[in-house]
TIKOLFI-224938 format. One line per 3 residues: for each residue z, x, y of N, C-alpha, C. Coordinates in Angstrom, 1 decimal, m for minus. Atoms other than C-alpha are relative to their C-alpha. Layout:
N
Z,X,Y,Z,X,Y,Z,X,Y ~ ...
//
This chain:
278
0.4,0.5,m1.8,m0.2,0.1,0.1,0.4,0.8,1.2 ~ 0.3,m1.0,m1.3,m1.1,1.3,3.4,m0.2,m0.9,1.7 ~ m0.2,0.6,m1.3,0.6,m0.5,6.8,m0.6,1.3,1.3
1.0,m0.6,m1.5,m2.4,m0.5,9.5,0.9,m0.8,1.1 ~ m0.7,0.7,m2.2,m0.7,m1.4,14.0,m0.9,m0.2,0.0 ~ 1.3,0.6,m0.7,m3.9,m3.0,15.1,0.8,m0.7,1.1
m0.3,1.0,m1.0,m3.9,m4.6,18.6,m2.0,m1.1,m0.2 ~ 1.2,0.9,0.4,m6.4,m7.7,18.1,0.5,m0.9,1.7 ~ 0.4,1.0,m1.1,m8.3,m9.4,21.4,m0.1,0.9,1.0
0.2,m1.5,m0.9,m7.9,m6.1,23.4,m0.5,m0.2,0.7 ~ 1.1,0.3,m1.8,m9.7,m5.6,27.3,m0.4,0.7,0.3 ~ 0.4,m1.7,m0.8,m11.8,m2.6,27.5,1.2,1.1,m1.0
m0.5,m0.7,0.3,m9.7,m1.0,25.1,1.9,0.8,0.1 ~ m1.2,m0.7,m0.8,m6.4,m1.1,26.9,0.8,m1.5,m1.1 ~ 0.1,1.2,0.3,m3.7,m4.2,25.7,m0.4,m1.0,m1.8
0.7,0.4,1.6,m4.5,m6.7,23.0,2.2,m0.8,m1.2 ~ m0.8,0.2,1.1,m1.7,m8.0,20.4,m0.3,0.4,m0.8 ~ m0.3,m1.0,1.0,0.2,m5.6,18.0,0.3,m0.8,m1.0
m0.1,0.5,1.5,m0.3,m6.9,14.3,0.3,1.2,m1.4 ~ 0.5,m0.9,1.1,0.5,m5.0,11.4,m0.9,m0.5,m1.2 ~ 0.8,0.4,0.4,m1.6,m5.1,8.7,0.1,0.6,m1.3
0.1,m0.2,2.1,m1.4,m5.0,4.5,m0.7,0.0,m0.5 ~ 1.0,1.1,1.4,m3.8,m5.0,2.1,0.7,1.2,m1.2 ~ m0.5,m1.1,1.3,m2.4,m4.1,m1.6,m0.2,m0.4,m0.5
0.8,1.2,0.7,m3.9,m5.1,m4.8,0.9,m0.9,0.1 ~ m0.8,1.3,m0.1,m0.9,m7.7,m5.2,1.2,0.2,0.7 ~ m0.8,0.3,m0.3,1.4,m8.9,m3.1,1.5,0.2,m0.4
m1.5,m0.5,0.2,5.1,m8.0,m2.6,0.3,m1.6,0.4 ~ m0.4,1.7,0.1,7.7,m10.8,m3.1,m0.1,0.0,1.5 ~ m0.3,0.7,m1.8,8.3,m13.1,m0.1,0.9,1.0,1.0
m0.8,m1.4,m0.5,11.1,m11.0,0.6,m0.1,0.9,0.1 ~ 0.1,m1.9,m0.6,10.2,m7.5,0.8,m0.8,m0.6,1.1 ~ 0.9,0.0,m1.1,7.3,m9.3,3.0,1.1,m0.1,1.4
m0.8,0.0,m1.2,9.9,m10.4,5.3,0.8,0.7,0.6 ~ m0.4,m1.0,m0.3,11.5,m7.3,5.4,m1.0,0.7,0.7 ~ 1.1,m1.6,m0.6,8.5,m5.3,6.2,m0.1,m1.0,1.2
0.1,0.9,m1.0,7.9,m7.9,9.0,0.8,0.3,1.2 ~ m1.2,m0.2,m1.0,11.1,m7.4,10.4,0.3,1.4,0.4 ~ m0.8,m1.1,m0.2,11.0,m3.8,10.1,m0.8,0.3,1.1
0.6,m0.8,m0.8,7.8,m3.1,11.7,0.2,m1.3,1.7 ~ m0.2,1.2,m1.3,8.8,m6.1,14.5,m1.2,m0.6,0.8 ~ 1.4,1.3,m1.1,5.5,m7.5,16.0,0.0,m1.2,m0.1
m0.7,1.7,0.4,5.6,m11.0,16.2,m1.1,m0.3,m0.7 ~ 0.3,0.7,1.2,3.1,m11.1,13.1,m0.4,1.0,m0.5 ~ 0.1,m1.2,1.5,2.7,m9.1,9.7,m0.7,m0.5,m0.7
0.5,1.1,1.0,m0.4,m10.1,8.0,0.3,0.9,m2.0 ~ 0.3,m0.4,1.2,m0.4,m9.5,4.0,m0.8,m0.5,m0.8 ~ 1.6,0.9,0.9,m4.0,m9.5,1.9,m0.3,0.5,m1.1
0.8,m0.4,0.7,m4.9,m9.1,m1.1,m0.9,m0.6,m0.9 ~ 1.1,0.6,0.5,m8.2,m9.3,m3.1,0.3,m1.8,m1.2 ~ m0.2,1.1,0.4,m8.6,m12.8,m4.9,m1.2,m0.7,m0.4
1.2,0.4,0.0,m11.6,m13.4,m6.5,m1.1,0.9,0.4 ~ 1.7,m0.3,m0.6,m14.9,m12.9,m4.7,1.1,m0.3,1.9 ~ m0.4,0.0,m1.0,m12.1,m13.9,m1.5,1.4,0.7,m0.6
m1.5,m0.6,m0.3,m8.7,m12.6,m0.3,1.3,m0.9,0.4 ~ m0.5,0.5,m0.6,m5.5,m14.2,m0.4,1.1,0.6,1.1 ~ m0.8,m1.0,m1.3,m3.5,m13.4,3.4,1.2,m0.9,0.0
m0.6,0.7,m0.7,m0.1,m14.6,4.5,0.8,0.6,0.8 ~ m0.8,0.0,m1.3,2.0,m14.3,7.6,0.4,0.2,0.2 ~ m1.4,0.3,0.5,5.0,m13.5,7.9,0.8,0.7,2.4
m0.6,m0.2,m0.7,6.9,m13.2,11.6,1.7,1.0,0.0 ~ m1.8,m1.0,0.6,10.5,m10.8,11.9,0.9,m0.9,m0.4 ~ m1.1,1.2,0.1,12.4,m14.5,11.4,m0.8,m0.8,m0.7
0.5,1.5,0.5,9.8,m16.7,9.3,m1.2,0.8,m0.7 ~ 1.7,m0.2,0.4,6.5,m16.9,7.6,m0.7,m1.2,0.9 ~ 0.5,0.7,m0.6,4.3,m18.8,9.5,m1.7,m0.1,m0.8
1.0,0.8,1.1,1.2,m21.1,8.0,m1.6,1.0,0.1 ~ 1.0,m0.8,m0.6,m1.5,m19.2,10.5,m0.1,0.8,1.2 ~ 0.2,m0.8,m1.7,m2.0,m16.3,13.1,m1.2,0.1,0.3
1.8,m0.3,0.1,m5.2,m16.1,14.6,m0.2,2.0,0.4 ~ 0.5,m1.5,m0.7,m4.5,m12.2,16.4,0.3,0.5,m1.6 ~ 0.2,m1.1,1.7,m3.6,m11.0,12.7,m1.0,m0.5,m1.1
1.7,0.1,0.5,m6.5,m12.5,11.3,m0.5,0.7,0.7 ~ 0.9,m0.7,m0.8,m8.5,m10.7,14.0,m0.3,1.2,m0.3 ~ m0.5,m1.3,0.7,m6.9,m7.8,12.9,0.0,0.7,m1.0
m0.4,m0.3,1.4,m6.6,m8.0,9.5,m1.2,0.1,m0.9 ~ 1.2,0.1,0.7,m10.7,m9.2,9.2,m0.6,1.6,0.3 ~ 0.6,m1.1,m1.1,m11.3,m5.8,11.9,m0.2,1.3,m1.5
m1.3,m1.3,1.1,m9.3,m3.5,8.9,m0.6,m0.3,m1.2 ~ 0.4,0.3,1.3,m11.7,m5.0,5.9,m1.6,0.6,0.7 ~ 1.0,m0.8,m0.6,m14.4,m4.4,8.3,0.1,1.4,m0.1
m0.4,m1.3,0.1,m13.5,m0.5,8.5,0.1,0.7,m1.9 ~ 0.1,m0.2,0.2,m13.2,m0.6,4.8,m1.1,m0.2,m0.6 ~ 1.5,0.4,0.8,m16.1,m2.6,3.1,m1.5,0.0,0.9
1.0,m0.3,m0.4,m18.4,m2.6,5.9,0.4,m1.8,1.7 ~ m0.1,1.2,m0.4,m19.5,m5.5,8.6,m0.7,m1.9,m0.6 ~ 0.8,1.5,0.4,m20.0,m9.4,7.8,1.0,m1.3,m0.4
m0.9,1.0,0.1,m18.3,m12.6,6.3,0.8,0.4,m1.5 ~ m1.4,0.0,0.6,m14.9,m12.7,4.5,0.7,m1.2,m0.1 ~ m0.6,1.6,0.1,m13.4,m15.9,3.2,1.5,0.5,0.2
m1.2,m0.3,0.5,m9.5,m15.8,3.0,0.7,m1.4,m0.1 ~ m1.0,1.1,0.5,m7.1,m18.0,1.5,1.0,0.1,m0.1 ~ m1.5,0.8,m0.2,m3.9,m19.6,3.3,0.8,m0.2,m0.6
m0.7,0.9,1.0,m1.1,m21.3,2.0,m0.3,m1.3,0.3 ~ 0.6,1.8,0.3,m2.8,m24.6,2.9,m1.1,m0.4,m0.1 ~ 1.7,0.1,m0.1,m6.1,m24.0,3.8,m0.7,1.4,m0.1
0.7,m1.0,0.3,m9.3,m21.5,3.6,m0.6,m0.3,1.3 ~ 1.2,0.2,m1.1,m11.1,m19.9,6.6,m1.0,1.0,m0.3 ~ 0.9,m0.9,0.2,m13.9,m18.2,7.0,0.5,1.0,1.4
m1.1,m0.8,m1.0,m13.4,m14.8,9.1,m2.0,1.2,0.0 ~ 1.2,m1.6,m0.6,m16.4,m11.5,10.8,0.1,0.3,0.6 ~ m0.3,m1.6,m1.1,m15.8,m8.4,11.1,m1.1,0.2,0.7
1.1,m0.2,m1.2,m18.2,m7.1,13.9,m0.1,1.1,0.3 ~ m0.5,m1.4,m0.1,m18.6,m3.4,14.1,m1.3,0.0,1.8 ~ 0.3,0.3,m1.9,m19.3,m3.4,18.2,m0.2,1.7,0.6
0.6,m1.1,m0.9,m19.7,0.8,18.6,0.8,0.8,m1.3 ~ m0.4,m1.4,1.2,m18.7,4.0,16.9,1.2,m0.5,m0.4 ~ m1.1,m0.1,m0.5,m15.5,3.7,15.6,0.9,m1.5,0.8
m1.4,1.2,m1.1,m14.6,0.3,17.6,m0.9,m1.2,m1.0 ~ 0.4,2.0,0.5,m14.8,m3.5,15.7,0.9,m0.6,0.6 ~ 0.1,1.3,m0.7,m14.8,m6.9,16.7,0.9,m0.9,m1.3
m0.5,1.0,0.9,m13.3,m9.6,14.9,m0.6,m1.8,0.5 ~ m0.2,2.2,0.0,m14.3,m14.0,14.9,0.7,m0.6,m1.6 ~ m0.5,1.0,0.9,m12.1,m16.5,12.6,m0.9,m1.3,0.7
0.8,1.2,0.0,m13.7,m19.5,12.4,1.6,m1.2,m0.6 ~ m1.7,0.2,0.7,m9.6,m21.7,12.1,m0.3,m0.8,m0.3 ~ 0.0,0.6,0.9,m8.6,m23.8,10.0,m0.2,m2.1,1.1
0.2,1.8,m1.0,m9.3,m28.5,11.5,0.7,0.2,1.3 ~ m1.1,0.0,m1.3,m7.7,m28.9,14.9,0.2,m1.7,m0.2 ~ m0.6,1.2,0.0,m5.9,m32.2,15.3,0.4,0.3,1.9
m1.2,0.5,m0.1,m4.1,m33.3,18.2,0.3,m1.4,1.3 ~ m0.2,1.0,m0.2,m1.8,m35.4,19.9,0.9,0.0,1.1 ~ m0.6,m0.5,m0.4,0.3,m36.4,22.7,1.1,m0.2,m0.4
m1.7,m0.8,0.5,3.8,m34.9,23.2,0.8,m1.2,0.6 ~ m0.8,0.9,0.4,6.1,m36.9,22.3,2.1,0.1,1.2 ~ m1.4,0.1,m1.2,8.9,m37.8,25.7,0.9,0.5,m0.4
m2.0,m0.4,m0.2,12.3,m37.0,24.0,m0.4,1.5,m0.3 ~ 0.0,m1.5,0.8,10.2,m33.7,22.6,0.0,0.3,2.1 ~ 0.5,m1.0,m1.5,8.8,m33.1,26.5,1.4,0.2,0.9
m1.1,0.2,m0.8,12.1,m34.1,28.0,1.1,0.7,m0.3 ~ m1.0,m1.7,0.6,14.0,m31.1,25.9,m1.1,1.5,0.6 ~ 0.9,m2.0,0.6,11.1,m28.1,26.1,0.1,0.1,2.6
m0.2,m0.4,m1.7,10.5,m28.8,30.6,1.0,0.3,0.4 ~ m1.1,0.1,m0.6,14.0,m28.5,31.7,0.3,1.6,m0.3 ~ m0.2,m1.3,1.0,14.2,m25.0,29.4,m0.9,1.2,1.1
0.8,m1.0,m0.7,11.3,m23.9,31.8,0.1,0.2,1.6 ~ m0.9,0.4,m0.8,12.7,m25.2,34.8,m1.1,m0.5,1.1 ~ 1.1,0.9,m0.3,9.5,m27.2,35.2,0.4,m1.7,m0.2
m0.7,1.3,m0.3,9.4,m30.7,36.3,m1.5,m0.8,0.1 ~ 1.9,0.5,m0.4,5.5,m33.0,36.8,m0.6,0.5,0.7 ~ 0.3,m0.1,m0.9,4.8,m31.9,39.7,m0.4,1.2,0.2
0.7,m1.5,0.5,4.2,m28.8,38.0,m1.2,m0.3,m0.6 ~ 1.0,0.3,1.1,2.0,m29.6,35.8,m1.1,m0.9,1.2 ~ 1.3,0.4,m0.7,m2.2,m30.4,36.1,m0.3,m1.0,m0.5
0.2,1.0,0.4,m2.4,m33.8,35.6,m1.6,m0.6,m1.0 ~ 1.1,0.1,0.3,m6.1,m33.5,34.6,0.6,0.3,m2.1 ~ 0.0,m0.8,2.3,m4.7,m32.0,30.7,1.5,m1.0,m0.1
m0.9,0.1,0.2,m2.1,m34.3,29.7,1.0,0.8,m1.6 ~ m1.2,m0.1,1.5,1.3,m33.1,27.2,m0.3,m0.4,m1.0 ~ m0.1,0.4,1.7,0.2,m32.8,23.9,0.5,1.0,m1.2
m0.3,m0.4,0.9,0.9,m31.7,20.5,m1.3,0.6,m0.8 ~ 1.6,m0.4,0.9,m2.3,m29.5,19.0,0.1,0.7,m1.0 ~ 0.6,m0.8,1.1,m3.2,m27.9,16.1,m0.8,1.1,m0.8
0.6,m1.3,1.0,m5.5,m24.7,13.9,0.8,0.0,m0.5 ~ m0.8,m0.4,0.6,m3.8,m24.2,11.8,1.8,0.4,0.1 ~ m0.5,0.5,0.0,m0.6,m24.7,13.0,0.6,m0.1,1.8
m0.2,0.6,m0.9,1.2,m26.2,15.9,0.5,0.3,0.6 ~ 0.5,m0.8,m0.9,1.0,m25.9,19.1,0.8,m0.9,1.4 ~ m0.3,0.6,m0.7,2.7,m27.6,22.3,m0.2,0.4,1.6
0.8,m0.6,m1.2,0.4,m27.2,25.5,0.3,m0.5,1.4 ~ 0.3,0.4,m1.1,0.9,m27.4,28.9,m0.2,0.5,0.7 ~ 0.5,m0.2,m0.9,m1.0,m27.4,31.9,0.6,0.4,1.1
m0.8,m0.3,m1.7,0.0,m26.1,35.6,m0.9,0.1,0.4 ~ 1.1,0.3,m0.7,m1.5,m26.7,38.2,m0.2,1.4,0.8 ~ 1.3,m1.2,m0.6,m1.9,m22.6,39.6,0.7,0.5,m0.3
m0.5,m1.6,0.6,m1.5,m19.2,38.7,0.8,0.0,0.3 ~ m1.6,m0.5,m0.2,1.8,m18.4,40.7,1.1,m1.0,m1.2 ~ m1.2,0.5,0.8,3.6,m20.9,38.6,0.4,0.6,m1.8
m0.3,m0.6,1.2,3.0,m19.8,35.2,m0.2,1.7,0.1 ~ m0.7,m1.7,m0.2,3.3,m16.0,36.7,1.0,m0.1,0.0 ~ m1.8,0.4,m1.0,6.7,m17.2,37.9,0.7,m0.2,m2.1
m1.0,0.6,2.0,7.4,m18.3,33.5,1.5,1.0,m0.3 ~ m1.3,0.0,0.4,10.7,m18.3,32.6,1.0,m0.8,m0.7 ~ m1.3,1.1,0.8,13.4,m19.6,30.1,0.8,0.7,m0.7
m1.2,m0.6,m0.1,16.5,m19.4,28.8,m0.8,0.4,m2.2 ~ m0.1,0.2,1.3,15.8,m18.1,24.8,0.5,m0.8,m1.6 ~ m0.4,0.1,1.7,17.9,m19.3,22.3,m0.2,m1.7,0.2
0.5,1.8,m0.4,17.4,m22.9,24.1,m1.2,m0.6,m1.1 ~ 1.4,m0.1,0.6,13.9,m22.8,23.5,m0.1,0.3,m1.7 ~ 0.9,m0.4,1.8,14.0,m21.2,19.9,0.9,m1.6,m0.6
m0.8,1.3,0.0,16.3,m24.2,19.3,m0.9,m1.8,m0.6 ~ 1.0,1.0,0.1,14.1,m26.6,20.0,m1.5,0.3,m0.8 ~ 1.7,0.0,0.0,11.0,m25.5,19.3,0.3,0.0,m2.0
m0.3,0.0,1.0,12.7,m24.3,15.4,m0.4,m1.4,m0.1 ~ m0.2,1.3,0.2,13.5,m28.5,15.3,m1.5,m0.7,m0.1 ~ 1.4,0.8,m0.5,10.2,m29.8,16.5,m1.5,0.6,m1.1
1.0,m1.4,0.4,8.6,m26.8,13.9,m1.9,0.1,1.0 ~ 1.3,m0.2,m0.7,6.4,m25.7,16.7,m0.5,1.8,m0.5 ~ 0.5,m1.3,m0.1,4.9,m22.3,16.6,0.3,0.8,0.9
m0.1,0.3,m1.7,4.6,m21.8,20.4,m0.2,m1.0,1.0 ~ 0.5,0.6,m1.5,4.5,m23.1,23.8,m1.2,1.0,0.4 ~ 1.2,m0.4,m1.2,1.1,m22.8,25.2,0.0,m0.1,1.1
m0.3,0.7,m1.1,1.7,m23.2,28.9,m1.1,1.2,0.9 ~ 0.6,m0.4,m0.3,m1.3,m22.5,30.7,m0.9,m0.5,1.2 ~ 0.1,0.9,m1.6,m3.7,m23.2,34.1,m1.3,0.3,m0.2
1.0,0.3,m0.1,m6.8,m23.9,34.0,m1.2,0.8,1.2 ~ 0.2,m0.6,m1.2,m9.2,m21.4,36.3,m1.3,m1.4,0.8 ~ 1.2,1.0,m0.4,m12.7,m23.4,36.4,m0.6,m0.3,m2.1
0.0,0.3,1.7,m14.6,m24.7,32.7,0.1,0.7,m0.6 ~ m0.5,m1.4,1.0,m14.6,m21.1,31.1,1.2,1.0,0.0 ~ m1.0,m1.1,0.4,m11.9,m19.6,31.9,1.5,m0.8,0.4
m1.3,0.8,0.4,m8.0,m20.2,31.0,0.6,1.3,0.6 ~ m1.5,m1.0,0.3,m4.8,m18.0,31.8,1.1,m1.0,m0.7 ~ m0.7,1.0,1.2,m2.4,m18.8,29.2,1.1,1.1,0.0
m1.8,m0.4,0.4,1.2,m17.8,28.2,1.2,m0.2,m1.0 ~ 0.4,0.9,1.2,2.2,m18.6,24.8,2.2,1.0,m0.8 ~ m1.7,m0.1,0.8,6.8,m18.0,24.0,m0.7,m0.1,m1.3
0.5,0.0,1.3,6.9,m17.3,20.7,2.0,0.1,m1.2 ~ m1.6,0.2,0.6,10.7,m18.2,20.1,0.9,m0.2,m1.5 ~ 0.1,0.5,1.8,10.3,m19.9,16.7,m0.2,1.2,m0.2
1.0,m0.8,1.0,9.4,m16.6,15.5,0.7,1.4,0.4 ~ m0.7,m1.6,m0.1,11.6,m14.1,17.2,m0.1,0.9,1.1 ~ 0.7,m0.8,m1.6,9.6,m13.2,20.5,0.0,m0.8,0.5
0.0,1.4,m1.4,9.9,m14.2,23.8,m1.3,m0.4,0.5 ~ 1.0,0.3,m0.1,6.3,m13.9,24.2,m1.3,0.7,m0.8 ~ 1.2,m0.6,0.8,2.9,m13.2,22.6,m1.1,0.6,1.0
1.7,m0.6,m0.8,0.1,m11.4,24.5,m1.1,m0.6,m0.1 ~ 1.3,0.5,0.0,m2.7,m12.9,22.9,0.8,m1.0,m1.3 ~ 0.2,1.4,1.1,m2.7,m16.3,20.5,m0.9,m0.3,m0.5
0.9,0.5,0.9,m5.6,m16.6,17.9,0.4,m1.7,0.0 ~ m0.5,1.2,0.5,m4.1,m19.5,16.6,0.4,m1.2,1.3 ~ 0.0,1.3,m1.0,m3.4,m21.5,19.8,m1.5,m0.2,1.3
1.2,m0.5,m0.4,m6.5,m19.9,21.3,m0.9,m1.8,m0.7 ~ 0.4,0.8,0.4,m7.8,m22.3,18.9,m0.2,m1.6,0.4 ~ m0.5,1.3,m0.6,m5.8,m25.4,19.4,m0.4,m0.2,0.7
0.4,0.4,m1.3,m6.5,m25.7,22.9,m1.1,m0.6,m0.1 ~ 1.6,0.5,m0.5,m10.3,m25.4,22.6,m0.1,m1.2,m1.2 ~ m0.2,1.0,0.7,m9.7,m28.5,20.4,0.4,m1.0,0.0
m0.7,0.9,m0.4,m7.9,m30.1,22.2,m0.7,m0.5,1.4 ~ 1.0,m0.1,m1.1,m10.3,m29.9,25.4,m1.5,m0.6,m0.3 ~ 0.8,0.9,0.8,m12.5,m31.4,22.8,0.0,m1.8,0.2
m0.4,1.1,0.4,m10.6,m34.0,21.6,m0.1,m1.2,1.4 ~ 0.0,0.7,m1.3,m10.3,m35.5,25.7,m1.3,m0.3,0.3 ~ 1.4,m0.1,m0.6,m14.1,m34.9,26.5,0.1,0.6,1.5
0.1,m1.2,m1.4,m13.3,m31.7,29.1,m1.3,0.7,m0.3 ~ 0.6,m0.8,m0.1,m15.2,m29.5,27.4,m0.8,m0.2,m1.6 ~ 0.7,0.4,1.1,m17.1,m31.0,24.5,m0.8,0.5,m0.7
0.7,m1.1,0.2,m19.1,m27.8,23.6,m0.1,1.3,1.2 ~ 0.4,m1.2,m0.6,m19.8,m24.3,24.8,1.0,1.5,0.0 ~ m1.1,m2.2,0.3,m17.7,m20.5,25.4,1.0,m0.6,1.1
m1.5,m0.7,m1.1,m14.1,m20.2,27.3,0.4,1.3,m0.5 ~ m1.6,m0.6,m0.7,m12.0,m17.3,28.4,1.0,m0.5,0.2 ~ m1.1,0.3,m0.2,m9.1,m17.3,27.5,1.0,1.1,0.4
m0.9,m1.0,m0.4,m7.0,m14.3,29.5,2.1,0.1,m0.4 ~ m1.1,0.3,0.0,m3.3,m13.9,28.2,0.7,1.1,m0.5 ~ m0.7,m1.4,0.2,m0.9,m11.1,28.2,m0.1,1.0,1.8
0.6,m0.7,m1.3,m2.0,m9.8,31.6,1.3,m0.2,1.2 ~ m1.0,0.1,m1.4,1.4,m10.6,33.5,1.6,0.3,m1.1 ~ m0.8,m1.3,0.5,3.1,m8.8,30.6,m0.7,1.3,m0.6
1.1,m1.4,0.0,0.4,m5.8,31.4,0.0,0.5,m1.5 ~ 0.7,0.0,0.9,m0.6,m6.5,28.1,m1.6,m1.0,0.2 ~ 1.7,1.2,m0.4,m4.7,m7.4,29.0,m0.7,m0.2,m1.1
0.4,0.7,1.7,m5.7,m9.9,26.1,m1.6,m1.1,0.3 ~ 0.6,1.2,0.0,m8.9,m11.9,25.8,m0.6,m0.3,m0.6 ~ 0.8,0.6,1.4,m10.3,m14.3,23.3,m0.6,m1.0,0.8
0.9,1.0,m0.4,m13.3,m15.8,23.5,m0.3,m1.1,m1.2 ~ m0.4,1.6,0.9,m13.2,m19.9,22.1,m1.9,m0.3,0.1 ~ 0.8,0.9,0.6,m16.2,m21.3,20.5,0.0,m1.5,0.2
m0.3,1.4,0.5,m16.1,m25.0,20.7,m1.6,m0.5,m0.3 ~ 1.7,0.8,0.4,m19.0,m27.1,18.9,0.7,m1.5,0.1 ~ m0.1,0.7,m0.8,m19.4,m30.4,19.8,1.0,m1.2,m1.1
m1.2,0.2,0.6,m17.8,m31.7,16.2,1.6,m0.9,0.1 ~ m0.4,m0.2,0.3,m14.9,m33.2,16.2,0.6,m0.3,m1.0 ~ m0.9,m0.2,1.2,m11.7,m32.3,14.3,m1.2,1.8,m0.7
1.1,m0.8,1.0,m14.6,m29.3,13.1,1.3,1.8,0.3 ~ m1.1,m1.2,0.1,m12.8,m25.6,13.4,m1.1,1.0,1.0 ~ 0.8,m0.9,m0.9,m12.7,m23.2,15.9,m0.6,1.5,0.4
0.1,m1.6,0.3,m14.4,m19.8,16.2,1.2,0.0,1.6 ~ m0.3,m1.1,m0.9,m12.5,m17.3,18.3,m0.4,1.4,0.0 ~ 0.2,m1.7,1.0,m13.0,m13.4,18.0,0.4,0.5,1.5
m0.6,m0.2,m0.7,m12.1,m11.0,20.2,0.1,1.5,m0.1 ~ 1.1,m1.1,m0.3,m12.5,m7.0,20.5,1.4,0.8,m0.7 ~ m0.9,m1.2,0.3,m9.4,m4.5,18.2,m0.1,1.5,0.8
0.0,m1.2,m0.6,m7.9,m1.2,19.0,1.1,0.3,m0.9 ~ m0.9,m0.6,0.1,m5.9,1.0,16.7,1.4,m0.2,0.6 ~ m1.2,m0.2,m0.6,m2.2,1.1,17.2,0.2,2.0,m0.6
m0.5,m0.7,0.8,m1.3,3.7,14.6,m0.6,m0.2,m1.7 ~ 0.0,0.2,1.9,m2.1,4.5,10.3,1.0,m0.4,m0.3
//
């Protein structure tokens, strides 16, 4: 077994969200994978092993297993590309399967694209909203009313909160333990706070308290869920957007999201990667 440290969705060779990637002949026990993920300390570590012509993959945050992680998938796919060349790979998750593509974008430089599990979204419950907004010191006057508060998924569940200006997003702060408790009770993977600059550009921040991490620099699963939500409400039925995340953490990350018109269909998310360490 060889653990790699790879940053996904990096911007011009900088930033991105680091993930551990462990490729093994057979997966360790769940307890061992959890211990490795805690030791690595990144928001997620991916564990992958051959499964016939496909690959079995599992994701662990420092404090729990998660059903799907976009940035760790991008990092893993880039590593598969380095080992086996560019092209398509089929990944078997706990509850679904996804298709990924390793992209060779330069000498020793790899990117990757994933097509997420199916998407879905629904209005955020009033009780949950009343718990979450005060934790961020937000009121309804801080929200962009074009985009209703929503619970959305593209393999994992996220609470989507649209803010009416960039400054409110930059000023984000919250009580970690209070939010962690609420997120675990609601089975949320991240809170996706975002600001829509225009119909092609979105800025985002993703607290991941439920996984033991204050904030994620890049969150592919949340990006896919957001793309599916935009399609569901008819704001962007088809086309591309770029999500800038991590810039307020000094870890700039660019997530390229491609939306197709078929409601519920998985969303393609792509980005560059950079090696942190072997």
